[in-house]
Every structure is written in structure tokens, then in C-alpha cells.
N, C-alpha and C positions, 0 to 999 in steps of 0.2 A: 469108241474114238473120243479124243478130248474135245473135239468141236461140237459134239453132241451135249456137252455139259456147259453150263452157263459160264463157269469160270474160265473155261477154254475159249469161248467166244470172246470174252472181255480181254483175255490175254492176247489173242490174235489181233484184236482191234488196236490195242495199245502198241504191239509190235509193228503193225502197219503204220501207224501214225508216226513212230519213230523213224522207220525207214523212209517213208515219204516226206517226213519233216526234214530229213537231211538232203532230200533230192534237190531242193532249191539251190542250196549252196554249190552242189556238184555241177548243176546247169550253169551256174554263174562262173565257175572255174573253167569249164568247157568252152564257154562263149568267148574267153580271152584270145583263143587262136582260131576257132572254127566259127562258121556262119551258123545262124540259128537252124537252118535247114540241114547242114552237115552234122550239127550236134544231135539233132533228133534222129537222123538216119543212122548214125553211129550207135546210138542208144538202142534202136530197134534191132540193128544187125547183131550187137553184142548179146542182147537178150535172146534173139532167135538162135544163134549159134550155141549158147549155153543150154538152150532147151532142145537142140537137135537130137541128142541121144533118146530123150523121152519121146520126141515126135517120131522117131523111127520105130521105137518100142510099141507105141500105141496107134500107129497108122491103120492097123487092122480094125480099130474100133471106129474109124470114119465111115460114116453112113450118109447116103445121099440126102436123107431127110434132116440131117443136122447141118448141112453144108451152109445154108444161109445164116443160121445162127452163129456158127463158128466164124464165118466172115465178118459179121457184125461184132462179135467178140474181139476179133483181131483188129479190124481196121477202124471201128468206131470206138472201141474200148481202149485201144492202146496206140495205134498208128497215128491217127489224127490228133488226139491229145498231146502226143509227144512233140509234133510239129507246132501246134498251137501254143503250148507253154513256152517253149524255147523262143518262139517269135515274140510272145508277149514280154518275156524278160529282156528283151533288148531295149525296151522303152519304159517298162514299170519295174518298181523294185519288188523284192521278195515279200515284204510285208503285205503289200497290196495284192500281190498274186494269191498269197495265203488267205487273205480275207475274202477275195472273190471265189476262191476254191471252196470256201464254206457254203457256197450256194448249191453244192452237189445234192445234199439230202433233199432240199426243196424240188430241184428238178427231178430227182428220183421219185418223189412222191407224186408231183404233178403228171409225169409221163406214165407212172404206174396206174394212177387213177383214170387217165385219158384213154390209154391204149391197152393196158393189161388187166384192168378190172381188179386191181389189188384192194384189199380191205384194211383200214387203219382204224385204230381206236382213238378216242378223243385225247386220252392221256398221251398217246404218241405224237399227236399234233402239238401238244403243249410241250413235250420234249423237244421237238424240232424247233420250235420258237426259242426256248430256253437256250438250247445249244448254239443256235445263230447268234442270240444276243451276246452269250458268253464269249464266243469266238471273236465277234466283231469288237466286243469291249477289250478283250485281251490284246488284240492286234492294235487297237486305237490307243491303248496306253503305253505301247512300245516306243522306243527311241528312234526307230527307223521310219516310222510312217510319214509319208509326205503326200498329202492330199493333192498336190499339184501334179502328181504322177498319174491322176486319173485321166486317161486320153483314150483314143480310139482303139489303142492296143489292149486295153483292158477287156474289150469285147471278145478277144481271142481266148481269154481264160473262161469267160461266161459260155462261150460255145463249147469249150472243153468239158465244163461241168454238165452241159447238156448231153454230151457224148457219154459221159460216165453214167448219168442217169439212164440213158437208153440201154446201155450195155448191161448194167446190173439187173434191169427188169427182164431183159431178153434171156440172160443166162439163167435166172430164176424160173421164169416161165417155160423155156424150151429146152434147156440143157441140164436139168437136174438129175437126169438119169446117168450123166457121165461125172466122173470125178473131177476134182479140181485140177489134177495133174493132166488128165486127158484134155480137158477143155483148153488149158493154157497151152500146152505143147502142140496141139493140133491147130489151134488158131494162129499161133506165131509161125507155124510151118509155112503158111500162105504169105507172110510178111517179108521173110528173108529175101526172096528174089526181088521183090519190089523196092525194098529199102537199099539193098546192095546195088541194084541196077542204077537207082537214082544217084547214090553216093559216088559211084564211079564216074558219073557224068559231071560232077563238080570239080572245081579248080583246088584239089588238095594241096598242091604245091604252095599256094598262096598262104595256107594255114601253117605250113612248116617254116616260114619266114621267122616266126616267133621262136626264140631259142628254147622256150619252155613248152613247146607244143606236145612233147611226149608225155609230160605230166598232165596236161590238159586233156590229152586223148585217154590217159589212164583214168581220170576222173569220170569221163563220159562212159568208159567201159564198165567201171564200177557201178555207175548209175544204171547201165543197162542190165547188168547181171544181177545186182541186189535190188536196185529200186524199181526194176521193171519185171524181170523174170520171176525172181523170188517172191516179189510182192504180189504180183498177179497169181502166182500159185497159191498163196495164202488167201488172197481175196476170193478167188473162184471157188476155193475149198470152203471158205466160210459162207458164201452165198448158198451153198446146199442146205445149210442148217438155220439160216436166219433170214428175216425179211430184208429185201433190198434196202429199204430206208435205214434199217439198223446198220447194215454194213457200210452204207455211204456216210454215216455219221462219223466215220474215221477222220473226215476233214475237219470236224469240230475239235479234235483232240491235237491235231498237228500244231496248232499254235502254242499249245502247252509245252511241246518239246522245243519250239523255237525260243520261248522264254527260258527254258531250262539250259539250253545252250548258252544263252546269254549269261545266266548265273555262273556257269563253269568258266566262261570268259571273263569273269570279274564284274559283271553287271550286277546291279542291285534288284532284288525282288521285293515288290511292295505288297502290303496287305490287299490292295485292290486286285493285284494279280491272282492272289490266292483265292479271293472271292470269285473272280471270274472262272477260274479253274474249277472250283467246286460247282459253280453254276452249269458248266459244260458237263461235267461228270453226272450230275443229277439229271440233266436233259438227256444224256445218252442212256441212262438207266430207264428213263420213261419210254424212250423210243423202243427199247428192248422188252418192255412189259408185254406179257402174254395174256393179261387180264387186268382187272382193275384193282386198285389197292383194297386189301381187305377191310380197311376202316370204312370204305364206301359201302360195302356189302352189309357191314354191321349197322350202319346208319339207316339203310333202307329197311332192315329188319325191324329196327326200333320204331321207325315210322309206321310200318304195317301193324305192329303190335298196339301202337297208340290209336 
């Protein structure tokens, strides 16, 4: 399988960054007609419905011992973050949300060390720091960053990153015997009745006052199917083959695509942007290292000889 190879792992990480990097703009479009809670519910309902054929196919794989972990994967890994991010974006801009989202690898590491007894190399810690610096620098040099938008709503994003960190460690530690398709489809099976039940209790007629509500609904449905269902399938499949910290480093690459979209839209890319992109990619490489650089081993051998 391609995910067992290093190139496949990096390709999946970049694809995830592209998909999730486009999610912020889809959320922004959806919020023009719908409330933050409605937008989140529509996102989850759309993802759950898209995954339903797979849920029915793999329901026989559902075992009692996996129920707790699947509920964590569903509600903590997807349901809560969906509501937290849409709520946050009612008061903070996408650039700030993107920068705060880069805290995910840090929380993945801290939660993994505290509760899951994961092991990490020194070079991977260096990679975490470099990736975080690169992501923060890339966003800080963007045109949209407004530091005045740091308010209490920013903590919704921070809480979402903690949810992501918990979810990744739980899947790696408890659900590695299931495939990414099984984990995603079975976990979202529990979300559909909750999200749909909540959505039907909201005032949907108020959203339809906007003449473009259909387009805004379509944006949220695309967000659910592509940005949630497909993305979680890829992420949960990736987690079977790589450490949680490496998988979470996707949040470092997301700003790279934000800058790239700006270039397509006519914005200018500066040398400093390229430098920060290179720093991010180098940091991600260190995070995924399975050992130390060969040069380190050679230096130690030379010291022993001397």
C-alpha cells in the first residue's frame, strides 16, 4: 500500500493540507446565511450521509471494545471541532484561525506523552519547533493578519486543537487494528442522529431569507463531503502508518496553501514566504524521521576512534 512508503505519507499529508487549507474559505461562505451552529451541523450531516454506505458495509466490524475509542474519534475528533471552528470564525479571521490551528502538533505531543506514553526523538522535537515557527512566520507576513482579532473566541480554536491531539493519539493507540475507512465510517455513524436532530431544532427559515442561501448551503455540503468525510478517511488511514505527531504536522503546511491561493489570486509572493515554506517542510521532515541523521552516527564513530 502507498501509505507504507515514505513518499505516500508525504503526498497524503500535502493533500490533506490542501483540502483543509480550503476549508476556512468554505466555512466563511457558509456563515453568510447560516449560524455557526447550523453550519457545523450541516457539515457533519453531509459527511455522515456521504459515509453511510461505508458505515453499513463495515458495521459488522463494530465491536464493544472499540466503542469508546470510536466515540472519541467521532465526537472529539470531528463533531466538537466542527462547532468550535465555525463559532471561532464568527469573530476571528481565517489567518488567525490558521495560526492557532498550528498548535495541533504541540498538543498531540503533550497529550501523547502525558496519557499515551508515546516516544519521541530529539530531532522530532526540533522539527516541531521549526514547523511552528515557519507556520507562524508565514501567517504573520500575510496581508490578512489582524492582531486585534485575538479575543476570547480564539480559545475555541485552541480547544479544537486539543481535541485533534486527543483524537490522533486515541486512534493510534486503540484503533490501529481497524482500517481508516472502518474508523471513519463507524465513528460518523454515531454523529448523524445527533447532528441532524440538532439541525432540525434550529430556525432554518431565517437562513433562507438570504437569496444566495442555496450557494452557501452547497459550500457547507462540499466542506462536509470533501473537507470532513474524505479528509478524515485519509487522516485515519495515515495514522495507521505514522506517529500521531507527524500526522498532526499537516497544520504546519496549511498556511503554505493559503499563500499559494493568494498567488493565484494575484498576490505577490516574497522571498521571506519561500524561506518560511522551506522551514516548514524541513521541520515536517524532521518530525517524520525514524532515527537520527547518519552524520550524527558518523561523528560519534569518529569520537570513539579518537
